C-alpha positions as CSV (number, residue, x, y, z in Angstrom):
1,X,224.0,126.1,-102.2
2,X,224.7,125.1,-98.5
3,X,227.3,123.1,-96.6
4,X,227.8,122.0,-93.3
5,X,231.6,122.3,-93.5
6,X,233.2,125.8,-94.2
7,X,236.7,126.9,-95.1
8,X,238.1,130.3,-94.1
9,X,240.0,132.5,-96.7
10,X,241.2,136.0,-96.4
11,X,240.0,138.5,-98.9
12,X,241.3,142.0,-99.3
13,X,238.7,144.7,-100.3
14,X,239.2,148.2,-101.7
15,X,238.0,150.6,-99.1
16,X,235.1,151.9,-101.0
17,X,234.0,148.0,-101.5
18,X,234.4,147.4,-97.8
19,X,232.3,150.6,-96.9
20,X,229.6,149.5,-99.4
21,X,229.6,146.0,-98.1
22,X,229.3,147.2,-94.5
23,X,226.5,149.4,-95.3
24,X,224.5,146.6,-97.3
25,X,225.3,144.1,-94.5
26,X,223.8,146.5,-91.9
27,X,220.7,147.2,-94.0
28,X,220.0,143.4,-94.6
29,X,221.0,142.6,-91.0
30,X,223.5,140.0,-92.2
31,X,227.3,139.5,-91.9
32,X,229.6,140.6,-94.9
33,X,230.6,136.9,-95.0
34,X,227.0,136.1,-95.7
35,X,226.9,138.7,-98.6
36,X,230.2,137.3,-100.1
37,X,228.9,133.7,-100.1
38,X,225.5,134.8,-101.5
39,X,227.3,136.7,-104.4
40,X,229.6,133.7,-104.9
41,X,226.7,131.3,-105.3
42,X,225.1,133.7,-107.7
43,X,228.4,133.9,-109.7
44,X,228.6,130.0,-109.9
45,X,225.0,129.6,-110.9
46,X,226.0,131.4,-114.0
47,X,228.8,129.1,-114.8
48,X,227.9,126.9,-117.9
49,X,227.2,123.5,-116.9
50,X,230.1,122.3,-119.3
51,X,232.6,124.3,-117.3
52,X,231.6,122.9,-113.9
53,X,234.8,121.1,-112.5
54,X,232.7,118.1,-111.5
55,X,232.3,117.2,-115.1
56,X,236.0,116.0,-114.9
57,X,234.8,113.0,-113.3
58,X,232.7,111.8,-116.3
59,X,234.4,108.8,-117.9
60,X,236.9,108.2,-115.1
61,X,235.7,104.6,-114.6
62,X,236.5,102.2,-117.3
63,X,234.6,99.1,-118.0
64,X,231.5,100.2,-116.2
65,X,228.1,99.2,-117.4
66,X,226.6,101.6,-119.9
67,X,223.6,102.2,-117.9
68,X,225.4,102.6,-114.5
69,X,224.0,106.3,-114.2
70,X,220.5,104.8,-114.6
71,X,220.7,101.7,-112.7
72,X,223.2,102.7,-110.0
73,X,220.9,101.6,-107.2
74,X,220.7,97.9,-108.7
75,X,224.5,97.7,-109.2
76,X,225.2,98.9,-105.8
77,X,222.8,96.6,-104.1
78,X,224.5,93.6,-106.1
79,X,227.9,94.8,-105.0
80,X,226.7,94.9,-101.4
81,X,225.2,91.5,-101.6
82,X,228.4,90.0,-103.0
83,X,230.5,91.8,-100.4
84,X,228.4,90.2,-97.7
85,X,228.4,86.7,-98.9
86,X,230.1,84.2,-96.7
């Protein structure tokens, strides 16, 4: 998982966690932030698909064609053509 935009948060670690993270970061020659992002990515990969918050958008649009997910390019090009008609 990679993104061009990042957000900053503050995390408090227990002293032993911070020592271990500093040691591991030095061994791997990466930042602690990199280790934390890598760990979060692994944790999120374990999330069952059904629990992914993105699933909340499913069914939000009423009256959409039943094959919208399969034919989205077709519907999008038709919509753009309609919008560009004089």
